[in-house]
C-alpha positions as CSV (number, residue, x, y, z in Angstrom):
1,M,-141.9,-220.0,12.1
2,A,-141.6,-220.0,15.9
3,L,-141.2,-223.2,17.9
4,I,-143.5,-223.5,21.0
5,I,-142.4,-226.1,23.5
6,L,-145.5,-226.9,25.4
7,A,-144.7,-228.9,28.6
8,R,-146.7,-230.6,31.3
9,H,-145.8,-229.8,34.9
10,A,-143.8,-232.3,36.9
11,Q,-145.4,-234.8,39.3
12,A,-147.7,-233.1,41.8
13,S,-149.0,-234.6,45.0
14,F,-151.7,-237.0,43.9
15,G,-154.0,-238.3,46.7
16,S,-153.0,-235.6,49.1
17,A,-155.2,-232.8,50.5
18,D,-153.2,-230.3,48.4
19,Y,-152.5,-231.7,44.9
20,D,-151.2,-228.4,43.7
21,R,-147.6,-228.8,44.8
22,L,-144.6,-230.6,43.3
23,S,-143.5,-233.9,44.9
24,E,-139.9,-234.5,45.6
25,L,-139.7,-236.5,42.4
26,G,-141.5,-233.8,40.6
27,Q,-138.8,-231.4,41.5
28,R,-136.1,-233.8,40.1
29,Q,-138.2,-234.2,36.9
30,S,-138.2,-230.5,36.5
31,R,-134.5,-230.2,36.8
32,W,-134.0,-233.1,34.3
33,L,-136.1,-231.2,31.8
34,G,-134.0,-228.1,32.4
35,E,-130.8,-230.0,31.8
36,Y,-132.2,-231.3,28.5
37,L,-133.3,-227.9,27.3
38,A,-130.0,-226.4,28.2
39,G,-128.2,-229.2,26.3
40,R,-130.2,-228.3,23.2
41,G,-129.0,-224.7,23.6
42,I,-132.5,-223.4,24.1
43,R,-132.6,-219.6,24.9
44,P,-136.4,-218.8,25.0
45,H,-137.9,-215.7,23.5
46,S,-140.4,-215.9,26.3
47,V,-141.6,-218.2,29.0
48,H,-145.3,-218.7,30.0
49,A,-147.1,-220.8,32.6
50,G,-150.5,-221.1,34.1
51,T,-151.2,-219.6,37.5
52,L,-151.2,-223.0,39.4
53,A,-148.3,-223.6,41.8
54,R,-147.3,-226.9,40.1
55,Q,-147.0,-225.1,36.7
56,R,-145.1,-222.1,38.0
57,D,-142.8,-224.2,40.2
58,T,-142.0,-226.5,37.3
59,A,-141.1,-223.4,35.1
60,R,-139.0,-221.9,37.9
61,L,-137.0,-225.1,38.5
62,V,-136.5,-225.6,34.8
63,L,-135.2,-222.1,34.3
64,E,-132.9,-222.4,37.4
65,T,-131.4,-225.5,36.0
66,M,-130.9,-223.8,32.6
67,G,-129.0,-221.0,34.4
68,M,-131.8,-218.6,33.6
69,A,-133.3,-218.0,37.0
70,D,-133.9,-214.3,36.3
71,T,-136.0,-214.9,33.3
72,P,-139.5,-213.6,33.8
73,V,-142.4,-216.1,33.6
74,Q,-145.6,-214.7,32.2
75,T,-148.7,-216.3,33.7
76,H,-152.0,-216.8,32.0
77,A,-154.9,-218.6,33.7
78,G,-155.9,-219.9,30.3
79,L,-153.1,-222.4,30.7
80,N,-154.5,-223.8,33.9
81,E,-155.9,-227.4,34.1
82,Y,-159.6,-228.0,34.2
83,H,-161.1,-228.5,37.7
84,A,-161.1,-232.3,38.1
85,E,-162.6,-232.4,41.6
86,P,-165.9,-230.7,40.8
87,L,-166.2,-232.8,37.6
88,V,-165.9,-236.1,39.6
89,R,-168.1,-234.8,42.4
90,A,-170.8,-233.8,39.9
91,H,-170.6,-237.2,38.2
92,M,-170.4,-239.4,41.3
93,G,-171.8,-237.3,44.1
94,V,-168.8,-238.0,46.4
95,E,-167.9,-235.9,49.4
96,D,-164.3,-236.8,50.0
97,Y,-162.4,-236.5,46.7
98,A,-158.9,-237.1,48.1
99,A,-160.2,-240.2,49.9
100,L,-161.6,-241.6,46.6
101,Q,-158.2,-241.1,45.0
102,R,-156.4,-243.0,47.8
103,A,-158.9,-245.8,48.3
104,D,-159.1,-247.3,44.9
105,Y,-156.7,-246.1,42.2
106,R,-158.4,-248.0,39.4
107,K,-161.9,-247.0,40.4
108,Y,-160.9,-243.4,40.6
109,W,-159.5,-243.3,37.1
110,Q,-162.6,-245.2,35.7
111,S,-164.8,-242.6,37.4
112,F,-162.6,-239.8,36.1
113,R,-162.8,-241.0,32.5
114,E,-166.6,-241.2,32.8
115,A,-166.8,-237.7,34.3
116,M,-164.7,-236.3,31.5
117,V,-166.9,-237.9,28.8
118,A,-170.1,-236.5,30.5
119,W,-168.4,-233.1,30.8
120,S,-167.5,-233.0,27.1
121,E,-171.1,-233.9,26.2
122,D,-172.5,-231.1,28.5
123,R,-174.2,-233.6,30.8
124,L,-172.8,-232.2,34.0
125,S,-174.3,-229.3,36.0
126,D,-172.7,-227.0,38.6
127,V,-169.2,-227.2,37.1
128,P,-166.8,-224.2,36.9
129,E,-166.7,-224.1,33.1
130,T,-168.0,-225.9,30.0
131,W,-165.9,-228.1,27.7
132,G,-166.1,-225.4,25.1
133,Q,-165.0,-222.6,27.4
134,F,-162.0,-224.8,28.5
135,G,-160.9,-225.1,24.9
136,S,-161.4,-221.4,24.1
137,R,-159.3,-220.1,27.0
138,M,-156.5,-222.6,26.3
139,R,-156.4,-221.5,22.6
140,E,-156.4,-217.9,23.7
141,A,-153.4,-218.5,26.0
142,L,-151.4,-220.2,23.3
143,D,-152.2,-217.4,20.8
144,Q,-150.9,-214.9,23.4
145,A,-147.7,-216.9,23.9
146,A,-147.0,-217.0,20.2
147,A,-147.8,-213.3,19.6
148,G,-144.9,-211.2,18.5
149,T,-142.6,-214.1,17.7
150,S,-140.4,-214.5,14.6
151,R,-139.0,-217.4,12.6
152,D,-136.2,-218.4,14.9
153,D,-137.8,-217.8,18.3
154,V,-138.5,-220.6,20.8
155,V,-141.2,-220.1,23.4
156,L,-141.5,-222.3,26.5
157,V,-145.0,-222.9,27.9
158,F,-145.8,-224.8,31.1
159,S,-149.3,-226.1,31.4
160,S,-151.1,-229.4,32.4
161,G,-152.0,-232.6,30.6
162,G,-155.6,-232.0,30.1
163,A,-155.2,-228.5,28.8
164,I,-152.4,-229.6,26.5
165,C,-154.3,-232.5,25.1
166,R,-157.4,-230.4,24.6
167,A,-155.4,-228.0,22.5
168,V,-153.7,-230.8,20.5
169,A,-157.0,-232.5,19.7
170,E,-158.3,-229.2,18.4
171,L,-155.2,-228.6,16.3
172,L,-155.8,-232.1,14.7
173,G,-159.5,-231.6,14.3
174,A,-160.1,-234.6,16.6
175,P,-163.2,-235.2,18.7
176,A,-163.4,-234.7,22.5
177,S,-162.9,-238.5,23.0
178,T,-159.4,-238.2,21.5
179,A,-158.5,-235.3,23.9
180,I,-159.6,-237.4,26.8
181,E,-157.6,-240.5,25.8
182,L,-154.5,-238.4,25.1
183,N,-154.9,-236.8,28.5
184,L,-154.7,-240.2,30.2
185,Q,-151.5,-240.9,28.4
186,F,-149.6,-237.6,28.8
187,R,-146.7,-237.9,31.2
188,N,-145.2,-235.5,33.7
189,T,-142.7,-233.0,32.1
190,A,-143.4,-234.5,28.7
191,F,-143.8,-231.9,26.0
192,C,-145.3,-231.2,22.6
193,E,-143.6,-229.1,20.0
194,L,-145.8,-226.7,18.0
195,I,-144.9,-224.7,15.0
196,A,-146.5,-221.2,15.0
197,G,-146.7,-219.1,11.9
198,R,-149.1,-217.0,9.8
199,S,-151.3,-219.9,9.0
200,G,-151.7,-220.8,12.6
201,M,-150.2,-223.7,14.7
202,R,-149.2,-227.2,13.7
203,L,-148.2,-230.1,15.8
204,L,-144.6,-231.3,15.4
205,S,-144.2,-233.8,18.2
206,F,-146.4,-235.2,21.1
207,N,-145.7,-236.5,24.6
208,S,-141.9,-236.4,24.2
209,L,-139.8,-237.3,27.2
210,P,-136.1,-237.5,26.0
211,H,-134.8,-236.2,29.3
212,M,-136.2,-239.4,31.0
213,E,-134.7,-241.9,28.6
214,H,-131.6,-242.6,30.7
215,P,-131.9,-246.1,32.2
216,E,-131.7,-244.9,35.8
217,R,-134.6,-242.4,35.1
218,R,-137.1,-244.6,33.4
219,A,-138.5,-245.9,36.6
220,H,-139.3,-242.3,37.6
221,I,-141.7,-241.6,34.7
222,T,-145.1,-240.7,36.0
223,A,-148.4,-239.5,34.6
224,A,-150.3,-238.2,37.7
């Protein structure tokens, strides 16, 4: 059965006008993950990422650190994160989304959680996709990443916290509320390990962060 290492992107630029770019710390986190994977002797059968800059750049820096800069990264929009801004806007009616993030961190995350629940229950209008459509395109992307693999293959997949946790909850047969709670816990460059075989996919590990366990790195663990 193939092993799929499904990793969240590194820290992006929370609270800025352009969230979709890695912070300086995010670039370091990516390299630390690359060091860890290289130390495990990982030579991926294929590498996949969403089309978002933070996902592609995390993949690029990881591969560079592994000494595999020339490895192609296959992109699939199904691995992209949900669109958080229109969800929060639809729920709260706010105009300046970035200002809300900067003004009150706790209030923002409370509103975010409420918006996610409303979205999962199909109570929001004028949103880019439904909760069901989000899950379907993530599942399709993972199936595509696993296609053509054999027993000893390892596949690297770079996505986002919400998309990963949506997929994990579905694999476990868990409700939407579980996916939302897992999303709020999933850390930057943390990864899940999935076993892919003829009977489908199974979860082997969740939210793993061994490359950040060094004492001098623990203060740099982030989740936004």
